[in-house]
N, CA, C and O of each residue as an XYZ file, in Angstrom:
892
protein
N      58.868   -170.956    127.686
C      58.377   -172.364    127.884
C      56.932   -172.585    126.529
O      56.250   -171.724    125.974
N      56.928   -173.657    126.431
C      55.744   -173.579    124.972
C      54.694   -173.875    126.051
O      54.855   -174.616    127.021
N      53.461   -173.097    125.694
C      52.251   -173.392    126.301
C      51.747   -174.778    126.626
O      52.105   -175.672    125.859
N      51.126   -175.030    127.441
C      51.052   -176.428    127.905
C      49.113   -176.642    127.589
O      48.347   -175.691    127.434
N      48.845   -177.619    127.572
C      47.223   -177.496    126.823
C      46.735   -178.320    128.121
O      46.375   -179.494    128.199
N      46.865   -177.076    129.366
C      46.308   -177.739    130.105
C      45.282   -176.660    131.004
O      45.229   -175.516    130.550
N      44.723   -176.860    131.856
C      43.624   -175.603    132.470
C      43.917   -175.973    133.892
O      43.679   -177.025    134.485
N      44.853   -174.164    134.567
C      44.710   -174.125    135.813
C      43.732   -173.396    136.525
O      43.303   -172.263    136.307
N      43.428   -174.250    137.453
C      42.045   -174.074    137.993
C      42.111   -173.862    139.560
O      42.414   -174.762    140.344
N      41.783   -172.530    139.935
C      41.926   -172.145    141.499
C      40.549   -172.209    142.134
O      39.589   -171.563    141.714
N      40.513   -173.131    143.301
C      39.376   -173.049    143.881
C      39.199   -171.902    145.364
O      39.731   -172.177    146.440
N      38.626   -171.030    145.212
C      38.852   -169.824    145.719
C      37.493   -169.262    146.759
O      36.306   -169.273    146.432
N      38.000   -168.843    147.923
C      36.953   -168.119    148.764
C      37.248   -167.080    149.110
O      38.246   -166.951    149.818
N      36.305   -165.726    148.645
C      36.241   -164.149    148.687
C      36.644   -164.159    150.286
O      36.009   -164.663    151.213
N      38.151   -163.301    150.329
C      38.906   -163.514    151.844
C      38.170   -162.199    152.701
O      38.787   -161.207    153.088
N      36.339   -162.513    152.943
C      35.923   -161.481    153.683
C      35.826   -161.380    155.221
O      35.139   -162.291    155.682
N      36.227   -160.690    155.970
C      36.310   -160.888    157.635
C      35.271   -161.324    157.973
O      34.091   -161.055    157.746
N      36.011   -162.309    158.769
C      35.080   -163.333    159.684
C      34.861   -164.419    159.054
O      34.793   -165.424    159.761
N      34.697   -164.575    157.686
C      34.341   -165.478    156.969
C      36.154   -166.405    156.126
O      36.175   -167.482    155.529
N      37.235   -165.585    156.379
C      38.037   -166.188    155.768
C      39.064   -166.607    156.977
O      38.979   -166.194    158.133
N      40.077   -167.535    156.456
C      41.132   -168.218    157.872
C      40.852   -167.871    159.133
O      41.494   -167.060    159.800
N      39.577   -168.675    159.592
C      39.231   -168.426    160.892
C      39.832   -168.908    161.623
O      39.751   -168.350    162.717
N      40.839   -170.238    161.585
C      41.352   -170.483    162.336
C      42.555   -169.700    162.728
O      43.011   -169.515    163.856
N      43.000   -169.256    161.511
C      44.327   -167.532    161.745
C      43.666   -166.823    162.417
O      44.407   -166.282    163.239
N      42.341   -166.418    162.567
C      41.576   -165.144    163.021
C      41.689   -165.168    164.625
O      41.614   -164.151    165.315
N      41.912   -166.695    165.211
C      41.934   -166.739    166.529
C      42.946   -166.164    166.928
O      42.763   -165.593    168.003
N      44.175   -166.049    166.418
C      45.427   -165.385    166.863
C      45.415   -163.926    166.289
O      45.722   -163.014    167.058
N      45.024   -163.591    164.761
C      45.420   -162.191    164.307
C      43.920   -161.398    164.361
O      43.913   -160.260    163.891
N      43.030   -161.772    164.744
C      41.562   -161.224    164.440
C      40.923   -161.294    163.220
O      41.695   -161.640    162.325
N      39.670   -161.067    162.823
C      39.081   -161.503    161.729
C      39.709   -160.654    160.195
O      40.015   -161.082    159.083
N      39.701   -159.397    160.762
C      40.311   -158.346    159.588
C      41.719   -158.800    159.069
O      41.860   -158.955    157.856
N      42.714   -159.011    159.876
C      44.052   -159.153    159.555
C      44.119   -160.359    159.010
O      45.082   -160.602    158.283
N      43.223   -161.259    159.217
C      42.777   -162.451    158.804
C      42.645   -162.691    157.300
O      43.020   -163.601    156.562
N      41.912   -161.438    157.092
C      41.295   -161.487    156.156
C      42.118   -160.991    154.809
O      42.099   -161.432    153.660
N      42.937   -159.764    155.483
C      44.437   -159.518    154.632
C      45.064   -160.486    154.422
O      45.101   -160.816    153.237
N      45.684   -161.205    155.238
C      46.418   -162.428    154.688
C      45.648   -163.386    154.077
O      46.572   -164.115    153.717
N      44.794   -163.862    153.741
C      44.078   -164.809    152.881
C      44.006   -163.919    151.536
O      44.341   -164.439    150.472
N      43.633   -162.776    151.574
C      43.843   -162.027    150.233
C      45.015   -162.179    149.543
O      45.242   -162.835    148.526
N      45.957   -161.286    150.420
C      47.449   -161.524    150.017
C      48.001   -163.081    149.230
O      48.583   -163.180    148.149
N      47.604   -164.171    150.157
C      47.738   -165.946    149.782
C      46.903   -165.778    148.299
O      47.598   -166.005    147.309
N      45.745   -165.474    148.097
C      45.099   -165.443    146.892
C      45.560   -164.778    145.591
O      45.561   -165.303    144.478
N      45.972   -163.467    145.928
C      46.489   -162.760    145.397
C      48.045   -162.981    144.317
O      48.323   -162.718    143.147
N      48.885   -163.697    145.669
C      50.377   -164.239    145.265
C      49.402   -165.733    144.132
O      49.597   -166.103    142.974
N      48.639   -166.083    144.940
C      48.474   -167.429    144.412
C      48.124   -167.310    142.392
O      48.797   -167.773    141.471
N      47.120   -166.687    142.364
C      46.416   -166.005    141.253
C      47.981   -165.818    140.386
O      48.258   -166.589    139.468
N      48.976   -164.649    140.832
C      49.924   -164.437    139.969
C      51.483   -165.627    139.752
O      52.519   -165.490    139.102
N      51.070   -166.522    140.471
C      51.546   -167.560    139.873
C      50.849   -168.534    138.804
O      51.482   -168.961    137.838
N      50.101   -168.713    138.935
C      49.007   -169.091    138.044
C      48.909   -168.291    136.312
O      48.614   -168.717    135.196
N      49.340   -166.936    136.877
C      49.040   -166.065    135.601
C      50.308   -166.088    134.863
O      50.333   -165.724    133.687
N      51.654   -166.601    135.640
C      53.028   -166.719    135.198
C      53.537   -168.300    134.620
O      54.643   -168.775    134.362
N      51.958   -168.899    134.559
C      52.223   -170.673    134.249
C      52.102   -170.967    132.878
O      50.986   -170.557    132.557
N      52.524   -171.340    132.141
C      52.350   -171.324    130.777
C      51.029   -172.937    129.915
O      51.011   -173.823    129.060
N      50.215   -172.295    130.979
C      48.640   -172.860    130.410
C      48.069   -172.397    129.359
O      48.272   -171.286    128.870
N      47.030   -173.565    128.803
C      46.077   -172.256    127.795
C      44.954   -172.249    128.792
O      44.112   -171.433    128.416
N      44.707   -172.667    129.591
C      43.371   -172.306    130.324
C      43.912   -171.636    131.841
O      45.018   -171.838    132.341
N      42.878   -170.840    132.375
C      43.095   -170.406    133.624
C      41.864   -170.106    134.463
O      41.370   -168.980    134.412
N      41.305   -171.126    135.291
C      40.031   -170.383    135.772
C      40.032   -170.641    136.955
O      40.805   -171.436    137.488
N      38.932   -169.828    137.663
C      38.821   -169.484    139.599
C      37.415   -170.091    139.411
O      36.505   -169.767    138.647
N      37.479   -170.757    140.042
C      35.795   -171.237    140.655
C      35.902   -170.512    142.144
O      36.724   -170.864    142.990
N      35.085   -169.604    142.299
C      34.788   -168.546    143.069
C      33.458   -168.780    144.069
O      32.477   -169.398    143.655
N      33.527   -168.185    145.521
C      32.683   -168.430    146.238
C      32.576   -167.029    147.298
O      33.651   -166.519    147.613
N      31.282   -166.405    147.851
C      31.930   -165.760    148.504
C      31.706   -164.105    148.261
O      32.556   -163.706    147.464
N      30.931   -163.170    148.655
C      30.854   -161.787    148.422
C      32.164   -160.862    148.130
O      32.694   -160.339    149.111
N      32.594   -160.680    147.123
C      33.265   -159.666    146.825
C      33.290   -158.276    147.100
O      34.281   -157.556    147.224
N      32.016   -157.959    147.185
C      31.758   -156.413    147.858
C      32.051   -156.087    149.421
O      32.041   -155.091    150.144
N      32.313   -157.443    149.540
C      32.629   -157.409    151.577
C      34.331   -157.169    151.912
O      34.893   -156.645    152.874
N      34.882   -157.833    150.602
C      36.364   -157.832    150.478
C      36.880   -156.504    150.688
O      36.422   -155.582    150.013
N      37.928   -156.266    151.686
C      39.021   -155.041    151.637
C      39.649   -155.145    150.357
O      39.896   -156.228    149.828
N      39.981   -153.728    149.717
C      40.265   -153.705    148.474
C      39.987   -154.828    147.215
O      40.573   -155.574    146.429
N      38.927   -154.465    147.547
C      38.436   -155.197    145.921
C      38.669   -154.923    144.750
O      38.702   -155.799    143.886
N      38.845   -153.837    144.536
C      38.935   -153.312    143.610
C      40.494   -154.246    143.085
O      40.372   -154.718    141.955
N      41.365   -154.431    143.517
C      42.659   -154.973    143.523
C      42.297   -156.856    142.806
O      42.723   -157.336    141.755
N      41.442   -157.476    143.803
C      41.196   -158.604    143.273
C      40.279   -158.642    141.983
O      40.472   -159.374    141.013
N      39.445   -157.905    142.105
C      38.127   -157.769    140.578
C      39.330   -157.598    139.245
O      39.237   -158.309    138.244
N      40.307   -156.686    139.386
C      41.371   -156.711    138.627
C      42.203   -157.861    138.033
O      42.652   -157.937    136.889
N      42.327   -158.816    139.132
C      43.330   -159.601    139.001
C      42.472   -160.935    138.406
O      42.867   -161.733    137.556
N      41.109   -160.926    139.155
C      39.818   -161.789    138.680
C      39.624   -161.769    136.941
O      39.518   -162.747    136.201
N      39.616   -160.347    136.581
C      39.185   -160.122    134.890
C      40.572   -160.957    134.242
O      40.338   -161.343    133.097
N      41.620   -161.227    134.614
C      42.496   -162.188    133.216
C      42.189   -163.411    133.939
O      43.255   -163.997    134.127
N      41.227   -164.053    134.423
C      40.731   -165.442    134.703
C      39.081   -165.753    134.318
O      38.105   -165.106    134.697
N      39.101   -166.601    133.703
C      37.452   -167.399    133.366
C      37.181   -167.451    134.917
O      38.072   -167.910    135.631
N      36.299   -167.119    135.341
C      35.518   -166.799    136.550
C      34.316   -167.958    136.815
O      33.324   -167.853    136.093
N      34.334   -168.779    137.554
C      33.137   -169.501    137.598
C      32.238   -169.695    139.150
O      32.909   -169.957    140.149
N      31.242   -169.602    139.235
C      30.852   -169.844    140.462
C      30.700   -170.990    141.087
O      30.190   -171.976    140.556
N      31.219   -170.943    142.511
C      31.366   -172.539    143.352
C      29.943   -172.921    143.412
O      29.107   -172.097    143.783
N      29.623   -174.094    143.078
C      28.123   -174.762    143.691
C      28.205   -176.327    144.202
O      29.028   -177.155    143.812
N      27.162   -176.534    145.165
C      27.341   -177.996    145.883
C      26.940   -177.412    147.309
O      27.051   -176.273    147.762
N      26.500   -178.434    147.787
C      26.511   -178.459    149.228
C      27.484   -178.921    150.600
O      27.380   -178.833    151.823
N      28.263   -179.345    149.833
C      29.549   -180.027    150.684
C      30.536   -179.194    149.764
O      30.218   -178.455    148.833
N      31.907   -179.504    150.277
C      33.069   -178.751    149.825
C      33.595   -180.015    148.491
O      33.847   -179.653    147.342
N      33.677   -181.448    148.939
C      33.433   -182.237    147.998
C      32.936   -182.038    146.569
O      33.500   -182.186    145.485
N      31.728   -181.665    146.898
C      30.899   -181.700    145.897
C      31.132   -180.217    145.016
O      31.060   -180.260    143.787
N      31.438   -178.804    145.780
C      31.839   -178.044    144.870
C      33.424   -177.768    144.082
O      33.775   -176.823    143.376
N      34.027   -178.738    144.427
C      35.619   -179.350    143.872
C      35.181   -179.862    142.693
O      35.397   -179.503    141.535
N      34.385   -180.956    143.251
C      34.146   -181.861    141.744
C      33.501   -181.000    140.790
O      33.790   -181.275    139.625
N      32.514   -179.798    140.989
C      31.338   -179.568    140.298
C      32.675   -178.228    139.609
O      32.482   -177.819    138.464
N      33.754   -177.751    140.301
C      34.539   -176.824    139.694
C      35.290   -177.472    138.860
O      35.962   -176.743    138.130
N      35.421   -178.687    138.702
C      36.265   -179.315    137.663
C      35.628   -179.485    136.786
O      36.349   -179.638    135.801
N      33.979   -179.595    136.406
C      33.404   -179.833    135.796
C      33.103   -178.303    134.739
O      33.197   -178.076    133.533
N      32.758   -177.588    135.803
C      32.358   -176.564    135.305
C      33.656   -175.387    134.556
O      33.455   -174.276    134.064
N      34.632   -175.945    134.673
C      35.989   -175.332    134.320
C      36.090   -176.221    132.566
O      36.467   -175.672    131.531
N      35.740   -177.328    132.674
C      36.073   -178.092    131.454
C      35.010   -177.128    130.428
O      35.460   -176.524    129.454
N      33.621   -177.093    130.793
C      32.775   -176.515    130.561
C      32.789   -174.912    129.843
O      32.291   -174.358    128.863
N      33.576   -174.609    130.848
C      34.048   -173.312    130.258
C      34.914   -172.811    129.103
O      34.684   -171.877    128.335
N      36.004   -173.672    129.153
C      37.464   -173.229    128.412
C      37.758   -174.618    128.009
O      38.939   -174.725    127.681
N      37.107   -175.694    127.921
C      37.121   -177.066    127.176
C      37.751   -178.131    127.961
O      38.633   -177.939    128.798
N      37.328   -179.086    127.694
C      37.878   -180.551    128.231
C      39.214   -180.885    127.971
O      39.450   -181.482    126.921
N      40.288   -180.561    128.866
C      41.308   -180.718    128.735
C      41.935   -181.245    130.049
O      41.139   -181.497    130.953
N      43.157   -181.431    130.262
C      43.497   -181.803    131.632
C      43.576   -180.750    132.414
O      43.907   -179.647    131.980
N      43.270   -180.985    133.696
C      42.998   -179.811    134.847
C      43.964   -180.246    136.195
O      43.996   -181.271    136.877
N      44.730   -178.972    136.243
C      45.370   -178.835    137.452
C      44.892   -177.803    138.480
O      45.028   -176.584    138.383
N      44.133   -178.689    139.789
C      43.492   -177.622    140.418
C      44.474   -177.275    141.943
O      44.942   -178.213    142.588
N      44.620   -176.254    142.240
C      44.851   -175.621    143.769
C      44.090   -174.833    144.472
O      43.418   -173.991    143.876
N      44.049   -174.913    145.542
C      43.683   -173.733    146.343
C      44.240   -172.534    146.686
O      45.197   -172.076    146.061
N      43.664   -171.897    147.756
C      44.835   -170.800    147.648
C      45.420   -170.514    149.772
O      45.379   -169.591    150.585
N      45.744   -171.530    149.755
C      46.280   -172.063    151.067
C      47.649   -172.331    150.919
O      48.131   -172.564    152.028
N      48.681   -172.411    149.797
C      49.710   -172.326    149.463
C      50.583   -171.255    148.541
O      51.137   -171.479    147.465
N      50.534   -170.106    149.248
C      51.133   -168.686    148.338
C      52.561   -169.074    148.240
O      53.118   -168.468    147.325
N      53.462   -170.025    148.997
C      54.776   -170.261    148.323
C      54.663   -171.261    146.837
O      55.656   -171.560    146.174
N      53.506   -171.610    146.556
C      53.729   -172.118    144.734
C      54.314   -170.932    143.716
O      54.213   -169.707    143.775
N      54.940   -171.778    142.797
C      55.210   -170.814    141.740
C      55.190   -171.667    140.415
O      55.077   -172.885    140.283
N      55.352   -170.542    139.348
C      54.830   -171.241    138.033
C      56.068   -172.417    137.669
O      55.893   -173.234    136.765
N      57.018   -172.392    138.291
C      57.743   -173.464    137.427
C      57.504   -174.616    137.867
O      57.613   -175.655    137.216
N      56.920   -174.445    139.798
C      56.323   -175.961    140.119
C      54.837   -176.351    139.445
O      54.503   -177.510    139.201
N      54.086   -175.282    139.214
C      52.826   -175.281    138.536
C      53.050   -176.195    136.866
O      52.398   -177.135    136.410
N      54.084   -175.537    136.358
C      54.510   -175.875    135.202
C      55.053   -177.232    135.146
O      54.838   -177.985    134.196
N      55.629   -177.486    135.980
C      56.393   -179.289    136.370
C      54.952   -180.130    136.479
O      54.750   -181.162    135.839
N      54.092   -179.596    137.286
C      52.884   -180.722    137.884
C      52.250   -180.533    136.317
O      52.417   -181.520    135.601
N      51.706   -179.646    135.845
C      51.141   -179.898    134.520
C      51.695   -180.665    133.891
O      51.110   -181.731    133.704
N      53.271   -180.443    133.191
C      53.681   -181.168    132.154
C      53.851   -182.678    132.787
O      53.659   -183.616    132.013
N      54.204   -182.968    134.168
C      54.027   -184.572    134.799
C      52.529   -185.059    133.909
O      52.507   -185.966    133.078
N      51.155   -184.091    134.380
C      49.808   -185.016    134.276
C      50.000   -184.822    132.650
O      50.041   -186.038    132.462
N      50.076   -184.551    131.984
C      50.187   -185.053    130.570
C      51.086   -186.312    129.720
O      51.365   -186.709    128.589
N      51.273   -186.561    131.006
C      52.105   -188.023    131.118
C      51.547   -188.933    131.660
O      51.842   -190.095    131.383
N      50.595   -188.618    132.574
C      49.834   -189.611    133.368
C      48.230   -189.362    133.459
O      47.558   -188.432    133.012
N      47.884   -190.419    134.131
C      46.518   -190.154    134.454
C      45.955   -189.211    135.313
O      44.860   -188.666    135.175
N      46.959   -189.011    136.421
C      46.348   -188.078    137.579
C      47.496   -187.889    138.142
O      48.426   -188.678    137.977
N      47.630   -186.210    139.301
C      48.737   -186.099    139.872
C      47.969   -185.841    141.380
O      46.746   -185.853    141.512
N      48.923   -185.611    142.462
C      48.079   -185.387    143.518
C      49.620   -185.159    144.150
O      50.664   -185.810    144.111
N      49.175   -183.804    144.792
C      50.062   -182.888    145.671
C      49.669   -182.943    146.949
O      48.623   -182.415    147.323
N      50.513   -183.621    147.775
C      50.387   -184.013    149.161
C      50.466   -182.765    149.585
O      50.940   -181.884    148.868
N      49.916   -182.489    151.063
C      49.834   -181.407    152.124
C      50.446   -181.994    152.983
O      50.041   -183.125    153.252
N      51.767   -181.398    153.811
C      52.060   -182.152    155.342
C      50.695   -182.265    156.299
O      50.716   -182.952    157.321
N      49.854   -181.743    155.999
C      48.825   -182.085    157.083
C      47.863   -183.085    156.865
O      46.772   -183.140    157.431
N      48.332   -183.942    155.958
C      47.633   -185.104    155.344
C      46.684   -184.941    154.491
O      46.042   -185.980    154.339
N      46.181   -183.732    153.626
C      45.801   -183.451    152.955
C      46.165   -183.731    151.299
O      46.636   -184.766    150.830
N      45.786   -182.447    150.549
C      46.541   -182.248    149.324
C      46.155   -180.867    148.793
O      45.131   -180.214    148.990
N      47.597   -180.504    147.833
C      47.211   -178.889    147.509
C      47.198   -179.009    146.216
O      46.996   -178.023    145.508
N      47.357   -179.925    145.832
C      46.933   -180.220    144.039
C      46.351   -181.428    143.926
O      46.328   -182.309    144.786
N      45.810   -181.456    142.686
C      45.025   -182.531    142.279
C      45.028   -182.173    140.189
O      44.617   -181.186    139.579
N      45.391   -182.900    139.896
C      45.768   -183.220    138.620
C      44.853   -183.898    137.492
O      45.696   -184.450    136.783
N      43.906   -184.099    137.070
C      43.574   -185.127    136.059
C      43.476   -184.985    134.418
O      43.314   -183.933    133.800
N      43.575   -185.920    134.033
C      43.236   -186.014    132.480
C      42.100   -185.178    131.812
O      42.068   -184.273    130.978
N      41.238   -185.833    132.498
C      39.443   -185.539    131.876
C      38.783   -184.979    133.336
O      39.085   -185.574    134.371
N      37.798   -183.718    133.381
C      37.170   -183.628    134.468
C      36.177   -184.372    135.394
O      35.834   -184.018    136.522
N      35.813   -185.375    134.767
C      34.699   -186.302    135.269
C      35.860   -187.352    136.134
O      35.394   -188.149    136.949
N      36.965   -187.312    135.965
C      38.020   -188.119    136.660
C      37.528   -187.561    138.416
O      37.357   -188.278    139.402
N      37.411   -186.148    138.306
C      37.634   -185.398    139.376
C      36.141   -185.548    140.402
O      35.964   -184.870    141.414
N      35.028   -186.728    139.800
C      33.679   -186.794    140.593
C      33.776   -187.489    141.933
O      32.989   -187.353    142.869
N      35.176   -188.484    141.879
C      35.149   -189.069    143.101
C      35.384   -187.995    144.401
O      35.702   -188.467    145.493
N      35.287   -187.181    144.306
C      35.859   -185.912    145.489
C      34.281   -185.395    146.185
O      34.081   -184.760    147.221
N      33.474   -185.840    145.361
C      32.171   -185.594    145.496
C      32.029   -186.304    147.329
O      31.629   -185.553    148.219
N      32.402   -187.730    147.629
C      32.549   -188.030    148.568
C      33.337   -188.276    149.589
O      32.982   -189.007    150.514
N      34.600   -187.640    149.530
C      35.437   -187.362    150.372
C      35.649   -186.866    151.704
O      36.208   -185.802    151.436
N      35.599   -186.901    152.630
C      35.703   -185.856    153.603
C      37.094   -184.856    153.669
O      38.241   -185.305    153.684
N      36.854   -183.878    153.693
C      38.051   -182.786    153.452
C      38.584   -182.394    155.012
O      37.772   -182.544    155.926
N      39.557   -182.034    155.235
C      39.960   -181.166    156.202
C      40.438   -182.199    157.216
O      40.211   -181.962    158.403
N      41.032   -183.246    156.901
C      41.187   -184.531    157.990
C      42.536   -185.356    157.178
O      42.879   -185.536    156.010
N      42.976   -185.668    158.343
C      44.524   -185.917    158.246
C      44.718   -187.283    156.759
O      45.711   -187.454    156.052
N      43.584   -187.923    156.721
C      44.085   -189.219    156.197
C      42.643   -188.268    154.642
O      41.878   -189.040    154.065
N      42.595   -186.946    154.341
C      41.854   -186.461    153.169
C      42.818   -187.262    151.804
O      42.401   -188.040    150.946
N      44.288   -186.696    152.026
C      44.884   -187.136    150.407
C      44.706   -188.670    150.642
O      44.106   -189.218    149.717
N      45.043   -189.397    151.547
C      45.007   -190.935    150.782
C      43.875   -190.980    150.965
O      44.177   -190.023    151.678
N      42.986   -191.089    151.049
C      41.239   -191.251    150.554
C      41.376   -190.607    149.224
O      40.760   -191.177    148.323
N      41.920   -189.747    148.963
C      41.435   -189.037    147.562
C      42.441   -190.254    146.208
O      41.925   -191.028    145.402
N      43.762   -190.009    146.410
C      44.627   -191.562    146.464
C      43.546   -192.494    146.073
O      43.064   -192.726    144.965
N      43.297   -192.939    147.159
C      42.549   -194.235    146.718
C      41.006   -194.149    146.113
O      40.390   -195.170    145.806
N      40.557   -193.071    146.004
C      39.443   -193.254    145.556
C      39.707   -192.893    143.718
O      38.791   -192.987    142.901
N      40.770   -192.588    143.449
C      41.060   -192.589    142.318
C      41.668   -193.465    141.789
O      41.565   -193.413    140.563
N      42.571   -194.669    142.339
C      42.448   -195.895    141.746
C      41.889   -196.696    141.957
O      42.093   -197.711    141.291
N      40.995   -196.709    142.866
C      39.614   -197.522    143.105
C      38.957   -197.436    141.251
O      38.335   -198.300    140.632
N      39.425   -196.005    140.780
C      38.465   -196.287    139.622
C      39.081   -196.812    138.266
O      38.558   -196.960    137.161
N      40.544   -197.076    138.777
C      41.280   -197.644    137.696
C      42.316   -196.304    137.588
O      42.756   -196.358    136.440
N      42.649   -195.634    137.979
C      43.306   -194.530    137.597
C      44.674   -194.279    138.276
O      44.856   -194.097    139.480
N      45.376   -194.295    137.532
C      47.239   -194.410    138.061
C      47.060   -192.537    138.717
O      46.460   -191.577    138.233
N      47.968   -192.699    140.100
C      48.149   -191.569    140.573
C      49.759   -191.233    140.618
O      50.427   -191.941    141.372
N      50.407   -190.245    139.896
C      51.471   -189.866    140.294
C      51.557   -188.811    141.283
O      50.724   -187.910    141.378
N      52.773   -188.962    142.157
C      52.374   -188.076    143.358
C      53.604   -186.662    143.066
O      54.543   -186.876    142.300
N      53.506   -185.723    143.530
C      54.189   -184.586    143.104
C      54.518   -183.944    144.227
O      53.958   -184.350    145.245
N      55.344   -182.966    144.342
C      55.670   -182.014    145.643
C      54.779   -182.061    146.748
O      53.570   -181.879    146.605
N      55.459   -182.359    148.135
C      54.308   -182.192    149.081
C      54.499   -180.760    149.486
O      55.692   -180.538    149.694
N      53.655   -179.609    149.686
C      53.665   -178.545    150.190
C      53.023   -178.257    151.472
O      52.395   -179.205    151.944
N      53.032   -177.134    152.168
C      52.153   -176.720    153.675
C      51.620   -175.939    153.417
O      52.016   -174.856    152.984
N      49.901   -176.529    153.751
C      48.864   -175.213    153.988
C      49.043   -174.173    154.996
O      49.775   -174.376    155.965
N      48.405   -173.042    154.824
C      48.745   -172.039    155.948
C      46.807   -171.996    156.466
O      45.824   -171.579    155.854
N      46.955   -172.615    157.788
C      45.371   -172.524    158.000
C      45.643   -171.586    159.625
O      44.893   -170.693    160.019
N      46.696   -172.003    160.246
C      46.826   -171.483    162.046
C      48.184   -170.596    161.510
O      48.906   -170.683    160.517
N      48.147   -169.774    162.598
C      49.208   -168.939    163.076
C      50.420   -169.814    162.739
O      51.276   -169.491    161.916
N      50.417   -171.084    163.532
C      51.745   -172.166    163.282
C      52.341   -172.156    162.062
O      53.571   -172.196    162.091
N      51.735   -172.109    160.832
C      51.876   -172.735    160.027
C      52.690   -171.469    158.839
O      53.161   -171.640    157.715
N      52.579   -170.273    159.659
C      53.057   -169.139    158.405
C      54.915   -168.896    158.263
O      55.602   -168.406    157.367
N      55.227   -169.447    159.485
C      56.805   -169.109    159.287
C      57.372   -170.070    158.557
O      58.499   -169.755    158.174
N      57.029   -171.069    158.240
C      57.505   -172.452    157.498
C      57.150   -172.028    156.103
O      57.974   -172.150    155.196
N      55.658   -171.412    155.848
C      55.278   -171.416    154.191
C      56.209   -169.841    153.734
O      56.884   -169.706    152.713
N      55.995   -168.821    154.784
C      57.111   -167.818    154.241
C      58.132   -168.149    154.040
O      58.579   -167.473    153.115
N      58.825   -168.849    154.387
C      60.355   -169.087    154.023
C      60.297   -169.536    152.476
O      61.195   -169.291    151.670
N      58.981   -170.302    152.151
C      59.343   -170.566    150.617
C      58.813   -170.035    149.973
O      58.642   -170.633    148.910
N      58.189   -168.655    150.051
C      57.282   -167.714    149.429
C      58.702   -167.129    148.333
O      59.838   -166.917    148.757
N      58.333   -166.988    147.133
C      59.346   -165.911    146.455
C      59.435   -164.753    146.806
O      58.459   -164.264    147.375
N      60.736   -163.864    146.562
C      60.924   -162.822    147.532
C      59.845   -161.555    147.044
O      59.878   -161.365    145.828
N      58.865   -160.635    147.835
C      58.297   -159.914    147.172
C      57.001   -160.077    147.092
O      56.231   -159.608    146.254
N      56.730   -160.908    148.186
C      55.165   -161.699    148.014
C      54.362   -160.827    148.614
O      54.828   -160.120    149.506
N      53.237   -160.737    148.298
C      52.068   -160.154    149.693
C      51.902   -160.678    150.793
O      51.915   -160.118    151.889
N      51.719   -161.891    150.532
C      51.650   -162.972    151.602
C      53.018   -162.670    152.851
O      52.889   -162.436    154.053
N      53.873   -162.748    152.300
C      55.398   -162.600    153.366
C      55.088   -161.158    154.134
O      55.204   -160.774    155.298
N      54.613   -160.526    152.830
C      54.870   -158.556    153.777
C      53.369   -158.649    154.478
O      53.281   -157.951    155.488
N      52.381   -159.260    154.182
C      51.038   -159.139    155.285
C      51.304   -159.903    156.422
O      50.982   -159.414    157.505
N      51.921   -161.204    156.388
C      52.229   -161.711    157.910
C      53.087   -160.867    158.367
O      52.813   -160.428    159.484
N      53.788   -160.588    158.009
C      54.954   -159.808    158.770
C      54.641   -158.555    159.442
O      55.273   -158.059    160.374
N      53.392   -158.002    158.758
C      52.746   -156.490    159.579
C      52.122   -157.144    160.505
O      52.010   -156.701    161.648
N      51.580   -158.422    160.073
C      50.862   -158.694    161.384
C      51.604   -159.521    162.830
O      51.185   -160.130    163.814
N      52.819   -159.150    162.315
C      53.737   -159.724    163.684
C      53.875   -161.392    163.745
O      54.279   -161.990    164.742
N      53.418   -162.104    162.351
C      53.740   -163.493    162.682
C      55.035   -164.194    162.271
O      55.231   -165.367    162.589
């Protein structure tokens, strides 16, 4: 496929035990939750690397020195432009990540995802990127009412995220409305399920590509 003039932005947290996937850790314990978080992140990064886009950025927070098998994650991140997350709230960090990605690789359309959807594929990301090239913005809803993907034609469009409360059942609807209130037309794309708790694992794992790290790690954890 021809390279698309789009930046893929992953907003990620270092999978540190006790800090990563804390709701999942209530079932698995903090160490295994961090292993699963790392697997999800690495699968996500692999999907982005296989997507035919011209820019790949990771906005990262957390101490990689506290991560198990940090060398594996560092080697993968070497294939991306990495910027530090900044901001007091998650909404601020998201908006700033878009601005910093544009500053790092050029202000072109951006598709932004997190690390909670390891079932994402390069084909899906490419389709979302292609859709964005013909729209103002695209939004991929999450089954819990949030969103797993936001695409904007310019980084400044993501500034509306600063004041949107996250991790709520209406986060997706609020995001869509905030964009539309600014005259931005929003095209909806595929809905995916996030992995937040043990109850989310089975349905997500069924949709993961064969041989993925997330599927292996969750099976090893007995989930």
